[in-house]
Every structure is written in C-alpha cells, then in structure tokens.
Backbone as numpy.savetxt, mean C-alpha at the origin, in Angstrom:
# Nx Ny Nz CAx CAy CAz Cx Cy Cz
92.65 19.60 -0.24 92.27 18.19 -0.29 91.65 17.76 1.02
92.23 18.23 2.13 91.72 17.86 3.44 90.30 18.34 3.62
90.02 19.59 3.14 88.67 20.15 3.28 87.67 19.36 2.46
88.07 18.93 1.28 87.17 18.18 0.40 86.82 16.85 1.00
87.83 16.16 1.59 87.59 14.85 2.20 86.68 14.98 3.45
86.88 16.04 4.20 86.07 16.19 5.41 84.63 16.56 5.05
84.41 17.25 3.95 83.06 17.64 3.55 82.30 16.48 2.90
82.98 15.61 2.25 82.32 14.51 1.53 81.53 13.61 2.46
82.08 13.17 3.58 81.29 12.33 4.49 80.07 13.06 5.01
80.19 14.34 5.26 79.04 15.08 5.77 77.94 15.17 4.72
78.31 15.49 3.52 77.32 15.59 2.45 76.67 14.24 2.17
77.47 13.17 2.27 76.93 11.84 2.06 75.92 11.48 3.15
76.24 11.83 4.39 75.31 11.57 5.50 74.03 12.36 5.32
74.17 13.59 4.86 72.98 14.41 4.65 72.09 13.80 3.57
72.72 13.28 2.55 71.95 12.65 1.48 71.22 11.40 1.97
71.91 10.64 2.81 71.29 9.41 3.33 70.09 9.75 4.21
70.24 10.75 5.05 69.14 11.16 5.92 67.97 11.67 5.10
68.25 12.46 4.07 67.19 12.98 3.21 66.45 11.86 2.48
67.21 10.89 1.99 66.59 9.77 1.29 65.71 8.96 2.23
66.21 8.76 3.47 65.43 7.99 4.45 64.14 8.73 4.80
64.24 10.04 4.96 63.05 10.83 5.27 62.04 10.77 4.13
62.56 10.86 2.90 61.66 10.79 1.75 60.98 9.43 1.66
61.75 8.36 1.92 61.18 7.01 1.88 60.12 6.84 2.95
60.41 7.37 4.15 59.43 7.26 5.23 58.15 8.02 4.88
58.31 9.18 4.29 57.14 9.97 3.90 56.32 9.25 2.85
57.00 8.63 1.90 56.29 7.88 0.86 55.54 6.70 1.43
56.16 6.01 2.39 55.51 4.86 3.01 54.28 5.28 3.80
54.41 6.37 4.57 53.29 6.85 5.37 52.15 7.34 4.49
52.51 7.95 3.38 51.48 8.47 2.48 50.79 7.35 1.72
51.54 6.37 1.34 51.00 5.29 0.52 50.28 4.23 1.33
50.58 4.12 2.63 50.00 3.04 3.42 48.47 3.08 3.46
47.82 4.25 3.58 46.36 4.24 3.57 45.81 3.75 2.25
46.48 4.01 1.17 45.98 3.62 -0.13 45.94 2.11 -0.27
46.88 1.42 0.38 46.94 -0.03 0.27 46.18 -0.72 1.39
45.55 0.03 2.30 44.81 -0.59 3.40 43.45 -1.02 2.90
43.03 -2.26 3.20 41.73 -2.77 2.77 40.65 -2.33 3.75
39.41 -2.31 3.24 38.28 -2.00 4.11 38.00 -3.18 5.02
37.49 -2.89 6.22 37.19 -3.93 7.20 35.70 -4.14 7.30
35.28 -5.38 7.54 33.88 -5.70 7.76 33.48 -5.21 9.15
32.51 -4.31 9.19 32.10 -3.70 10.45 30.94 -4.46 11.09
29.93 -4.83 10.30 28.74 -5.49 10.86 28.04 -6.29 9.78
27.29 -7.27 10.22 26.45 -8.06 9.32 25.04 -8.12 9.89
24.10 -8.28 9.01 22.70 -8.44 9.43 22.10 -9.59 8.64
21.77 -10.69 9.33 21.85 -10.93 10.77 23.30 -10.96 11.26
23.47 -10.81 12.57 24.81 -10.85 13.13 25.38 -12.27 13.06
26.70 -12.37 13.06 27.37 -13.67 13.03 26.89 -14.53 14.20
26.38 -15.74 13.87 25.94 -16.68 14.89 24.61 -16.35 15.53
23.88 -15.36 15.02 22.60 -14.97 15.63 21.54 -16.04 15.38
20.55 -16.10 16.30 19.42 -17.01 16.16 18.15 -16.18 15.98
17.47 -16.38 14.86 16.28 -15.62 14.52 15.05 -16.52 14.59
13.90 -15.88 14.67 12.65 -16.65 14.70 12.38 -17.30 13.34
12.61 -16.52 12.28 12.38 -17.02 10.93 13.52 -16.54 10.03
13.54 -17.04 8.82 14.55 -16.60 7.84 14.25 -15.15 7.48
15.26 -14.26 7.51 15.00 -12.85 7.21 14.72 -12.63 5.73
14.16 -11.48 5.42 13.86 -11.14 4.04 15.10 -10.73 3.26
16.17 -10.35 3.97 17.41 -9.95 3.32 18.57 -10.06 4.28
19.78 -10.10 3.73 21.00 -10.06 4.52 21.84 -8.89 4.01
22.64 -8.29 4.90 23.46 -7.15 4.50 24.79 -7.18 5.23
25.80 -6.57 4.61 27.13 -6.45 5.21 27.55 -4.99 5.10
28.14 -4.47 6.16 28.61 -3.09 6.18 30.10 -3.07 6.46
30.84 -2.31 5.63 32.29 -2.23 5.75 32.71 -0.84 6.22
33.99 -0.70 6.54 34.49 0.57 7.06 34.63 1.63 5.98
34.74 1.22 4.72 34.87 2.16 3.61 33.89 1.76 2.50
33.67 2.69 1.59 32.75 2.43 0.48 33.27 1.29 -0.40
32.32 0.57 -0.96 32.64 -0.51 -1.89 32.47 -0.01 -3.32
33.07 -0.73 -4.25 32.91 -0.39 -5.66 31.64 -1.04 -6.18
30.68 -0.22 -6.55 29.42 -0.78 -7.03 29.59 -1.52 -8.35
30.56 -1.03 -9.16 30.75 -1.66 -10.46 31.69 -2.86 -10.40
32.23 -3.13 -9.23 33.14 -4.27 -9.09 32.39 -5.56 -8.87
33.13 -6.65 -8.77 32.51 -7.96 -8.54 31.94 -8.01 -7.13
30.64 -8.28 -7.03 29.97 -8.40 -5.74 28.98 -9.55 -5.83
29.03 -10.43 -4.86 28.15 -11.59 -4.89 27.88 -12.07 -3.46
26.63 -12.41 -3.20 26.25 -12.99 -1.91 25.39 -14.22 -2.18
25.78 -15.34 -1.60 25.03 -16.58 -1.73 24.61 -17.04 -0.33
23.42 -17.57 -0.22 22.90 -18.03 1.07 22.39 -19.47 0.90
22.95 -20.37 1.70 22.59 -21.79 1.62 22.10 -22.28 2.98
21.17 -23.25 2.97 20.76 -23.86 4.23 21.72 -24.99 4.56
21.49 -25.66 5.68 22.46 -26.65 6.15 22.44 -27.95 5.35
21.51 -28.09 4.42 21.53 -29.27 3.55 22.65 -29.19 2.53
23.21 -27.98 2.35 24.33 -27.82 1.41 25.64 -28.00 2.17
26.20 -29.20 2.10 27.41 -29.51 2.86 28.64 -28.78 2.34
28.63 -28.38 1.08 29.81 -27.76 0.48 29.78 -26.23 0.52
28.83 -25.64 1.23 28.74 -24.18 1.24 30.00 -23.56 1.81
30.54 -24.12 2.90 31.75 -23.56 3.50 32.97 -23.73 2.63
32.97 -24.73 1.73 34.12 -24.95 0.87 34.27 -23.88 -0.20
33.23 -23.11 -0.43 33.34 -22.05 -1.43 34.42 -21.04 -1.06
34.73 -20.94 0.24 35.80 -20.05 0.71 37.04 -20.85 1.10
36.83 -21.92 1.86 37.97 -22.69 2.35 38.69 -23.42 1.23
37.95 -24.02 0.34 38.56 -24.79 -0.75 37.62 -24.77 -1.95
37.63 -23.66 -2.70 36.68 -23.52 -3.80 36.77 -24.65 -4.81
37.96 -25.19 -5.00 38.12 -26.26 -5.99 37.39 -27.53 -5.60
37.10 -27.70 -4.32 36.43 -28.91 -3.85 34.93 -28.71 -3.63
34.45 -27.48 -3.77 33.04 -27.18 -3.50 32.16 -27.60 -4.67
31.04 -28.21 -4.35 30.08 -28.61 -5.37 28.68 -28.25 -4.87
28.16 -27.14 -5.35 26.86 -26.65 -4.88 25.79 -26.76 -5.97
26.00 -27.67 -6.92 25.04 -27.79 -8.01 23.66 -28.23 -7.52
23.61 -29.05 -6.50 22.33 -29.52 -5.96 21.88 -28.72 -4.74
22.59 -27.64 -4.44 22.24 -26.80 -3.29 21.30 -25.68 -3.73
20.44 -25.28 -2.83 19.55 -24.16 -3.12 20.17 -22.87 -2.62
20.31 -21.90 -3.52 20.79 -20.58 -3.15 19.58 -19.67 -2.94
19.39 -19.21 -1.71 18.20 -18.42 -1.37 18.31 -16.96 -1.83
19.49 -16.55 -2.34 19.64 -15.18 -2.82 18.71 -14.95 -4.01
18.02 -13.79 -4.01 17.08 -13.46 -5.08 17.51 -12.17 -5.75
17.89 -12.27 -7.02 18.34 -11.09 -7.75 19.78 -10.72 -7.43
20.21 -9.57 -7.91 21.57 -9.09 -7.70 21.67 -8.30 -6.40
22.84 -8.33 -5.76 23.01 -7.53 -4.55 23.03 -6.04 -4.89
22.66 -5.23 -3.90 22.64 -3.78 -4.08 23.72 -3.16 -3.21
24.62 -2.40 -3.83 25.72 -1.75 -3.11 25.38 -0.28 -2.92
25.34 0.15 -1.66 25.09 1.56 -1.33 26.18 2.02 -0.38
27.18 2.73 -0.91 28.30 3.18 -0.08 29.06 1.99 0.49
29.15 1.89 1.81 29.88 0.80 2.44 29.03 -0.45 2.69
27.76 -0.42 2.28 26.84 -1.52 2.61 26.41 -2.25 1.34
26.38 -3.57 1.44 25.88 -4.40 0.35 24.71 -5.22 0.90
23.59 -5.23 0.19 22.37 -5.89 0.64 21.91 -6.90 -0.40
21.48 -8.06 0.08 21.00 -9.12 -0.80 19.62 -9.58 -0.35
18.63 -9.51 -1.25 17.28 -9.99 -0.94 17.26 -11.51 -0.99
16.36 -12.12 -0.19 16.26 -13.57 -0.12 14.87 -14.02 -0.56
14.84 -15.17 -1.21 13.59 -15.81 -1.55 13.26 -16.82 -0.45
12.29 -16.48 0.40 12.01 -17.31 1.58 10.94 -18.37 1.34
10.53 -18.54 0.09 9.50 -19.53 -0.21 9.99 -20.92 0.18
9.21 -21.60 1.01 9.55 -22.96 1.46 10.88 -23.01 2.20
11.29 -21.90 2.81 12.53 -21.90 3.59 12.34 -22.78 4.83
13.41 -23.46 5.20 13.33 -24.40 6.33 14.05 -23.81 7.53
13.73 -24.36 8.69 14.44 -23.95 9.90 15.80 -24.63 9.92
16.78 -23.94 10.53 18.12 -24.51 10.61 19.19 -23.46 10.47
20.41 -23.90 10.23 21.56 -23.00 10.11 21.78 -22.62 8.65
22.03 -21.34 8.43 22.25 -20.82 7.08 23.66 -20.26 6.98
24.29 -20.49 5.83 25.65 -20.00 5.57 25.59 -18.92 4.51
26.14 -17.75 4.85 26.18 -16.61 3.93 27.60 -16.48 3.39
27.77 -16.68 2.10 29.08 -16.57 1.45 29.08 -15.27 0.65
30.06 -14.40 0.92 30.08 -13.11 0.25 31.42 -12.84 -0.42
31.34 -12.03 -1.47 32.54 -11.59 -2.21 32.28 -10.16 -2.67
33.19 -9.24 -2.32 33.02 -7.82 -2.65 34.31 -7.26 -3.21
34.22 -6.03 -3.74 35.40 -5.31 -4.23 35.54 -4.03 -3.43
36.69 -3.87 -2.76 36.92 -2.70 -1.92 37.18 -1.46 -2.76
37.24 -0.33 -2.07 37.48 0.93 -2.77 38.82 1.00 -3.47
39.81 0.20 -3.02 41.12 0.22 -3.67 41.20 -0.80 -4.79
40.03 -1.32 -5.22 39.91 -2.27 -6.33 40.34 -3.68 -5.97
40.74 -3.92 -4.73 41.06 -5.28 -4.30 39.77 -5.98 -3.85
39.70 -7.27 -4.05 38.51 -8.03 -3.69 38.72 -8.75 -2.36
37.64 -9.05 -1.71 37.69 -9.79 -0.45 36.50 -10.72 -0.36
36.65 -11.80 0.36 35.57 -12.78 0.48 35.65 -13.47 1.83
34.50 -13.95 2.28 34.45 -14.67 3.55 33.03 -15.22 3.70
32.72 -15.76 4.86 31.39 -16.29 5.11 31.03 -16.11 6.58
29.74 -16.17 6.88 29.27 -16.19 8.26 27.98 -16.98 8.29
27.54 -17.37 9.47 26.34 -18.19 9.61 25.35 -17.57 10.58
24.09 -17.94 10.43 23.05 -17.59 11.40 22.05 -18.74 11.43
21.19 -18.75 12.42 20.23 -19.84 12.60 18.81 -19.31 12.63
17.91 -20.01 11.95 16.48 -19.68 11.97 15.75 -20.76 12.74
15.05 -20.35 13.81 14.34 -21.32 14.64 13.13 -21.91 13.92
12.50 -21.11 13.07 11.33 -21.58 12.34 11.41 -21.18 10.89
10.59 -21.84 10.09 10.56 -21.51 8.67 9.86 -20.19 8.45
10.28 -19.48 7.43 9.64 -18.21 7.09 8.29 -18.48 6.46
7.38 -17.51 6.46 6.09 -17.70 5.80 6.30 -18.11 4.36
5.73 -19.26 4.00 5.95 -19.79 2.65 5.40 -18.86 1.59
4.22 -18.36 1.80 3.59 -17.47 0.83 2.97 -16.30 1.56
3.79 -15.33 1.99 3.24 -14.20 2.74 2.26 -13.38 1.94
2.46 -13.32 0.61 1.56 -12.52 -0.21 0.23 -13.22 -0.44
0.19 -14.58 -0.26 -1.05 -15.30 -0.50 -2.00 -15.18 0.68
-1.47 -14.91 1.88 -2.33 -14.76 3.04 -3.30 -13.60 2.87
-2.80 -12.43 2.40 -3.75 -11.35 2.17 -4.76 -11.65 1.08
-4.38 -12.54 0.11 -5.26 -12.80 -1.02 -6.58 -13.42 -0.59
-6.53 -14.50 0.29 -7.81 -15.01 0.76 -8.62 -13.96 1.47
-7.91 -13.09 2.20 -8.63 -12.02 2.90 -9.34 -11.13 1.91
-8.62 -10.82 0.80 -9.23 -9.99 -0.22 -10.40 -10.72 -0.87
-10.27 -12.07 -1.01 -11.36 -12.84 -1.57 -12.55 -12.83 -0.62
-12.23 -12.86 0.70 -13.29 -12.83 1.70 -14.02 -11.49 1.68
-13.28 -10.42 1.37 -13.90 -9.10 1.35 -14.96 -8.99 0.26
-14.63 -9.47 -1.00 -15.70 -9.45 -1.99 -16.85 -10.34 -1.60
-16.56 -11.46 -0.82 -17.62 -12.35 -0.40 -18.62 -11.61 0.49
-18.09 -10.74 1.36 -18.96 -9.95 2.24 -19.86 -9.01 1.45
-19.23 -8.28 0.44 -20.11 -7.45 -0.38 -21.18 -8.25 -1.08
-20.83 -9.47 -1.55 -21.82 -10.29 -2.21 -22.89 -10.70 -1.23
-22.45 -10.96 0.04 -23.43 -11.28 1.07 -24.34 -10.09 1.30
-23.75 -8.89 1.26 -24.58 -7.71 1.43 -25.47 -7.51 0.22
-25.08 -8.13 -0.92 -25.95 -8.06 -2.08 -27.19 -8.92 -1.85
-27.01 -10.05 -1.06 -28.14 -10.91 -0.75 -29.22 -10.16 0.03
-28.80 -9.35 1.06 -29.82 -8.53 1.70 -30.56 -7.65 0.73
-29.91 -7.33 -0.41 -30.58 -6.50 -1.40 -31.77 -7.23 -1.99
-31.66 -8.61 -2.10 -32.75 -9.41 -2.62 -33.98 -9.31 -1.73
-33.77 -9.49 -0.35 -34.91 -9.23 0.52 -35.47 -7.84 0.34
-34.58 -6.88 0.06 -35.05 -5.52 -0.15 -35.99 -5.48 -1.35
-35.60 -6.32 -2.38 -36.46 -6.38 -3.55 -37.78 -7.05 -3.18
-37.74 -8.06 -2.26 -38.96 -8.70 -1.79 -39.84 -7.68 -1.08
-39.15 -6.76 -0.38 -39.89 -5.71 0.32 -40.54 -4.76 -0.68
-39.85 -4.58 -1.84 -40.39 -3.68 -2.85 -41.76 -4.13 -3.35
-41.91 -5.50 -3.60 -43.25 -5.94 -3.97 -44.25 -5.59 -2.88
-43.81 -5.75 -1.60 -44.71 -5.39 -0.51 -45.07 -3.93 -0.60
-44.07 -3.15 -0.96 -44.32 -1.72 -1.14 -45.23 -1.49 -2.34
-45.05 -2.39 -3.35 -45.88 -2.25 -4.53 -47.32 -2.53 -4.20
-47.58 -3.48 -3.21 -48.94 -3.79 -2.82 -49.63 -2.57 -2.26
-48.91 -1.88 -1.28 -49.54 -0.64 -0.82 -49.75 0.35 -1.93
-48.82 0.37 -2.89 -48.98 1.33 -3.97 -50.21 1.01 -4.79
-50.50 -0.35 -4.89 -51.72 -0.73 -5.58 -52.93 -0.22 -4.81
-52.86 -0.34 -3.46 -53.93 0.17 -2.61 -54.09 1.66 -2.82
-52.93 2.33 -2.93 -52.98 3.77 -3.18 -53.66 4.06 -4.50
-53.45 3.14 -5.46 -54.09 3.33 -6.76 -55.59 3.15 -6.64
-55.97 2.17 -5.73 -57.40 1.96 -5.52 -58.02 3.17 -4.84
-57.24 3.80 -3.95 -57.75 4.96 -3.23 -58.14 6.08 -4.16
-57.23 6.38 -5.15 -57.61 7.46 -6.04 -58.91 7.20 -6.79
-59.25 5.88 -7.00 -60.47 5.57 -7.77 -61.70 6.08 -7.06
-61.83 5.69 -5.69 -62.98 6.26 -4.99 -62.93 7.77 -4.95
-61.70 8.29 -4.81 -61.56 9.74 -4.75 -62.05 10.37 -6.04
-61.75 9.69 -7.16 -62.20 10.20 -8.44 -63.71 10.18 -8.52
-64.33 9.12 -7.91 -65.78 9.03 -7.90 -66.37 10.14 -7.04
-65.69 10.41 -5.93 -66.17 11.47 -5.03 -66.04 12.82 -5.67
-65.02 12.97 -6.52 -64.78 14.27 -7.13 -65.96 14.74 -7.96
-66.52 13.84 -8.81 -67.65 14.31 -9.60 -68.80 14.75 -8.73
-69.04 14.07 -7.57 -70.17 14.39 -6.70 -70.10 15.81 -6.20
-68.88 16.19 -5.61 -68.80 17.59 -5.21 -68.95 18.51 -6.37
-68.50 18.12 -7.55 -68.60 18.99 -8.70 -70.05 19.22 -9.05
-70.85 18.14 -8.96 -72.26 18.26 -9.26 -72.95 19.15 -8.23
-72.55 18.97 -6.91 -73.11 19.79 -5.84 -72.81 21.25 -6.08
-71.58 21.49 -6.54 -71.19 22.87 -6.78 -72.04 23.49 -7.85
-72.28 22.72 -8.92 -73.09 23.25 -10.00 -74.53 23.48 -9.53
-75.04 22.54 -8.65 -76.39 22.71 -8.10 -76.45 23.96 -7.22
-75.35 24.15 -6.44 -75.31 25.31 -5.57 -75.36 26.59 -6.36
-74.76 26.63 -7.46 -74.74 27.82 -8.30 -76.14 28.04 -8.89
-76.81 26.99 -9.28 -78.14 27.12 -9.89 -79.18 27.56 -8.86
-79.10 27.06 -7.65 -80.07 27.38 -6.60 -80.11 28.87 -6.30
-78.98 29.55 -6.09 -79.06 30.99 -5.84 -79.70 31.75 -6.97
-79.42 31.31 -8.20 -80.03 32.00 -9.34 -81.57 31.87 -9.30
-82.00 30.65 -8.99 -83.45 30.42 -8.94 -84.09 31.24 -7.82
-83.38 31.23 -6.66 -83.90 32.00 -5.52 -83.95 33.48 -5.86
-82.89 33.98 -6.52 -82.87 35.40 -6.88 -84.02 35.77 -7.82
-84.23 34.85 -8.77 -85.31 35.13 -9.73 -86.68 35.16 -9.02
-86.88 34.15 -8.14 -88.15 34.09 -7.41 -88.33 35.32 -6.53
-87.20 35.69 -5.85 -87.28 36.87 -4.99 -87.60 38.12 -5.80
-87.00 38.22 -6.97 -87.28 39.39 -7.82 -88.74 39.45 -8.25
-89.27 38.27 -8.58 -90.68 38.21 -9.00 -91.59 38.62 -7.85
-91.24 38.12 -6.64 -92.06 38.45 -5.47 -92.01 39.94 -5.19
-90.81 40.51 -5.21 -90.67 41.96 -4.96 -91.46 42.75 -5.99
-91.30 42.33 -7.24 -92.03 43.05 -8.31 -93.55 42.98 -8.11
-93.98 41.80 -7.66 -95.43 41.63 -7.42 -95.89 42.52 -6.28
-95.08 42.61 -5.24 -95.41 43.48 -4.12 -95.50 44.94 -4.56
-94.50 45.33 -5.38 -94.52 46.73 -5.86 -95.81 47.00 -6.65
-96.11 46.06 -7.51 -97.32 46.25 -8.33 -98.56 46.30 -7.43
-98.58 45.44 -6.42 -99.72 45.41 -5.51 -99.85 46.73 -4.77
-98.70 47.27 -4.30 -98.72 48.54 -3.56 -99.19 49.68 -4.46
-98.68 49.68 -5.68 -99.08 50.74 -6.62 -100.59 50.69 -6.88
-101.08 49.49 -7.05 -102.53 49.34 -7.31 -103.32 49.83 -6.13
-102.88 49.52 -4.93 -103.61 49.92 -3.75 -103.59 51.44 -3.60
-102.44 52.04 -3.93 -102.38 53.51 -3.85 -103.32 54.16 -4.85
-103.33 53.62 -6.04 -104.20 54.20 -7.07 -105.68 54.09 -6.67
-106.10 52.99 -6.10 -107.46 52.80 -5.68 -107.84 53.77 -4.55
-106.80 53.93 -3.64 -107.07 54.78 -2.52 -107.31 56.22 -2.98
-106.58 56.66 -3.98 -106.72 58.00 -4.49 -108.07 58.18 -5.22
-108.51 57.13 -5.91 -109.76 57.24 -6.62 -110.92 57.37 -5.63
-110.83 56.67 -4.60 -111.91 56.70 -3.61 -111.87 58.06 -2.90
C-alpha cells in the first residue's frame, strides 16, 4: 500500500507535465494559423502629397489575400464628409451623394490588391481610401488612409492625343494641296509636250525631203553609169574603126 501511494503522486505529476507540454505545443502550433496578415505598404503612401490624382491605388500585406473573398476599395474626395464613417461608424455613414473614384473591381495578386481610378474631372484636395479585404485565414479586415493631390488629374488624357491625330491627317491634306500645284505644273508640262508634238510635224516634213534626195541619189548614179557605158562603147567603136582604116591603108 505504501508503494502504491508513493507512486500515485509521481504518476499524477508526470501526467500534469505531459498535458502542459501538449497544450503548449498546440498553442505554439496553432498561433500562426490565427495570426492576421499585416498591412505593409500603400500606394500612395499614407498622408503623401502628389501632383495629381494617381491612376490607381494599391495595398500590400504581409501574406497573400484571398482573391475569392470579399475585397473592396472606395476612394472619395474631401467633399464626401461621411467617407471616414464607413470605418468608424458604418451605421452613420451616408455616401449616396458622394463620388466614388474607384473604377471596376479591385485586382488581387498574392499579397497586393490594386484598384483603378476614374480621374475624369478629379479635383485637387484630400482623398480618403476605404478598403476591406479577406486575409489568408479567411478573416476580413478593413481600414482607411488618406493622401492629397495638389492639382487635378488630366480630365481627358485620351482626348489630348486625338486632336494631335486630327492634326496629323490635316498635314497630309495640306500636303495634298501641294499636289494641286503639281497638277498645275502638269498643264505646264503638257504645254511643252504640245511643243514636242509640233516638233515632230516639221520633222515629218523634213523626213520626206531626205527620202526624196535619197531616191534622187540612187537615180543619178544609174544615169551616170549608163552615160559612162555609152561613152566607153563609143570610144571602143571609134578605136576599132580607126584600126580597120589604118590596116586598109
């Protein structure tokens, strides 16, 4: 009995130590699973002052976000007095008359969420970015930050190139106008061509003349040859006659 009583406290202590160790191990193992992701950086940075309203805003966290989870980013200018209440007191916020500059759905890529902005007619001033994301452990988080734009963003950045493109066709059309003078030059060229046409006419008249001369030239040698032949023949006959007379005498 004494041995049993002395062993019982020891075994009980061993069990308590083992249970404590197991509990500590479970807590240490489970603690990372319940830890939320932290916001690492924002673009623009909290409280930053920019020249104009940016084309987009982004937030980067320490761990990946759930792309399929609830994610939302809203951007309001300072005319929306209730923008901050969306986080501080959502029940009191009324943004029905506020302009949300966010354009389209946010894009989640790993730990970063990006939201495009519609900067048309954006005004200078302070902007409030209200965000809501879902962390990798399926828990959601929300908060806000602000930045300031010193000047308004280009109201219609795509329209500026358009006039330029319109000006470009105007230049080609202007270069088409020089083509008209070129056509005016063509008539001038046509005038010389008419002169060239006149030139062939005299040339055509001259052509028959040499042709006639050529035919005359051909006839003259024949006549000369015939005359020469007659003269030679006459001489031969004369010589023969003289020889015959000389022999008779």
